[in-house]
N, C-alpha and C positions, 0 to 999 in steps of 0.2 A: 248936268252931271247927276243929280239926284234921281232924275227920271230914268237914266241909263242904268244906274245901280239897281234900282228897283226892278227893271225889267229883266236884267241879267240874274238876280237872285230868284225871281219868279220862275225863269226858264230853268235854272238849276234844280230847283225843288221839284219841277215837273219831269226831270231826268232828260232834258233836252241838252244835246251836245252842241254847244254854241261854236260859231265859227267867227273869223275875224270880219266878216261882212254882216254880222248879226244886226247892226243899226237898221237894215232894211226891214226888220220886224216892226219898227217903229213908224214906217211909212203908212200914212192912212189909206184905207181902201174905199173912201167915201164917194170917189168919182165913178165907181161902178154901180149899175143898177140890175136888178134881177131880170132875167129874160121872162117874158110872158109865157107861161105854160110849162116852164121848168125852173123852179127856184134854185136848183143846184148850179145853174150857169149864170154867172153876173157878167155883164158886158160893159165895155166903154160905150157910152151913148152914141148912136149913129152906126153901129156895127152889129145891128140885131141879126142881120142874115148870117154873118160869121157865127154868131152865137147859136143861131138855129142849126148850122152844121155841126158844131160841137154837141148840141143836145141830141142830135140824131145819132151820134156816134158813142155817146155816153153809155147807154145800156149794155152794149156789147162789150165795151172796155171795162166796165165794172164787173161784168160776168166773168171775164177772162182773169181778172186780178183775183177774184174772191176764190175761184177754182184753183188757180195756180198757188195761192197762199194757204189754201185749206181753211179758210176763215172769212167771215164777212167784214165789211167796213165796220169799225166800232161806232162811226157817227157817218151820217150821209156825206159823201164828198161833195166839195164845192169847187167850181172851176171859174177862175177869172180870165176874160178874154180881152186882150188889148187889141184894138184896131190901128193903133199908131205906134210908131217907134218911140215917141215921146213917152207914151204910157208905159211901154215895156221897160224902157231904160230907167224909168223912175223907181221900178220895183225890183228889177233884176240887174245888178251891176256888172255882172260877168258878161263880157262881150260875146257876140256871135252865137248865142243860144237861140233856139226856136221855142223852147219850152223850158220851165223850171219850177221846182218846189223850193221856195226860199225858207231861211231858217225858222220861220215861225209856223212852218208847215202849211203854206198856201200854195196852191198850183196856178201858174200863170202861163198863158199862151201868148206867143207873140204874133204880130201880123204876118210874119213869114208863112205860117200855116194857113193863111187866107189868101197867099199869093203865089210866089214862086215854089213853095214847098207844100202847097195845098194837099198833094198826094200823100205826104207823110202825117197828116193829122191823125188818122185812127191809130197808127202805130205809136207816135210819140205821146199822144193822149194816154194810152195804155201804159206806157213806160212810166211816165210821170205819176199816174194814178197808183202804180205799184209803189213808188216812193211814198207817196201820200199815205197809202193804206199802212205801210210799215211805220211811218212817223207817227201815225195815230197811236200805235202802240208802245213804240220805244223812244220817240223823239227824233228830231231831225238829224240825220247823219251820225248815229251813234258810234263813238270811237271804238267800241269793242267789236264792231262788225266791219271786216275789211272792205275797202272800196271795191276790190274785184268782185267780191261776192254780191255786194249791194247793186252794182251796175250790171253784173252778169245776170243776176237774178231778174231784175227788171227788164233787160233786153230779151231774155228768154221768154218771159210772160207776154211781151209786146211782139212776138214772132219776128225778132231781129230789130225791132224799132229802137234807134239810138245807136245801133251798131251797124246800120245799113249802108254805110259808106266805106266799109271794108268787107272783102269777101273771105270765105273760108280758106281758099287758095292762098290768099295774102297772109292769113294768120300762119298757116303751115310753113309758108317761106320764112317768116319771121322766127318761128320756132327753130326751124332747121339752121338759122343763122345765130342761134343762141339767144334769141329775144323772147324770154319766157315771163309771164306775170310772176311777180316775186311773192311766193306763197308763204314765206317765212317772216316777212316784215310785219311787225305789229303797229298798228296806229295808235296815236294818243290823241287827247283832246286838242292838242296844239299842232299835231303833224299828221297828214293823211297821205298814204302812199298811192299817188295817181299813176297815170300812164308813164310819165317821165321816170319814175323810179324804176320801171322795168324796160326803159329805153324803147318804148313803143308810142306811136301816135295814138291820140285819144280813140280813134275809131278802131284801130288795131287792138287796143287794150280793151275796149267795150266787147269786141267780137270774140277775142280769146277768152275773155272772162265769160261770156255767154256760153261758148263751146265746154268750158270747164264746168259750169254749173250744169248744163244740159247732161254732161256726161255722168256726173254724180246721180242725176235723176234717173238716167237711163239704166245705169247698173243697179240700183236697188232703191225703187221709190219709196218703200217703206221706211228705209233708214233716212232717205232725203226729207220725208214728210215729219219724221220725228225731229230732225235737225232744225227745220224751219219753224216748227210750231215752238220748239225751245227758244229759238232766236226772238220769236215774236212775243215770247213771255219774259223777254228782257235778259235771257241767259247770256253769259259771255260766249262769243262764237267759238273759241278754242275748246272751252269746256263742253259745250254743246255738240261740237264736232267729235271730241273723243268720246262722249257718251254714245253717240250714234254709231261711230264707224270703229271705235277702238284704235284709231290711228290719228296722227296729225295730218292736217290737210295736205301738206307737201308730200308725205308718204304715200297717202290714198291716191292723190292725182298724179303721181308718177306713172300710174297705169295709162292715164290719158296721153301724157307725152310719149310714152313708149309706143303707143299705138298710131302716132302721127305718121302717115306714110310719106315716103320720098316722092311719090308720083302724084301727090295731092288727091288721092282717092279720099272719100269721105271717111272720117274716124267716126266710130259708133257714139252717137250722142241722142238725146231725147229730142223728139220734134220740138221746135220752137213754140208751136201753138198748142197750149194746155188743153187737155180734154175737159169739156165742161160737164163733169160727171157730179152726181150728188155726193154730199159729204156725210 
């Protein structure tokens, strides 16, 4: 009991937004070993070939995240590679995930990405690195940052990774049916408004959120850059949004919904793949 209290107190002092599954942060990681040639990748012994695939994808993924976030990682990222289901389930309690950043801000990949979903490895690695990058600065899943922006931004950075099981056409159909991401709901440390709060499947939610964030960036990248830099400086999202746009998110993004066509033609949005330009 005392150990849990001390861990929670330390996390609060560091600005970490705790979740009900935070005991995962106490699970030891001593079963992993650093990959020869890349100490950023730690693998479950016996799955070094999987680790080598991750190491090969890591430089491009890091470059994409840093370009899209307009900032470098504050610390070199580390990726933990599970080659067995038992390993992944020991650290990630949420079922059916292929990758996750757990509440103490550690990135863990499942064996799915070395098997039936191996084609998703670069995109999901980038998506989770985007979460890790943000978590280094403001803590894991900060309650002042809405889930739609958190997941939409990561999916945008990852060229659709994490939102790849829903299409734009499917999103437009959902919007036409009145199923829109709830842009007015405010999260609290004890309640996060995920897909169900908007009557969407998780993939529809991620995809619609990605299109919303992409639209913001496409409309005015200078304002978008101002917003995300403020968020990464631990500003409250609503305040940062008003400072950048002079409007509430729901008011600003009404323009996105107004532009959704009835014939499923593409709405104007930023390319999902960020440009790797110098900052």
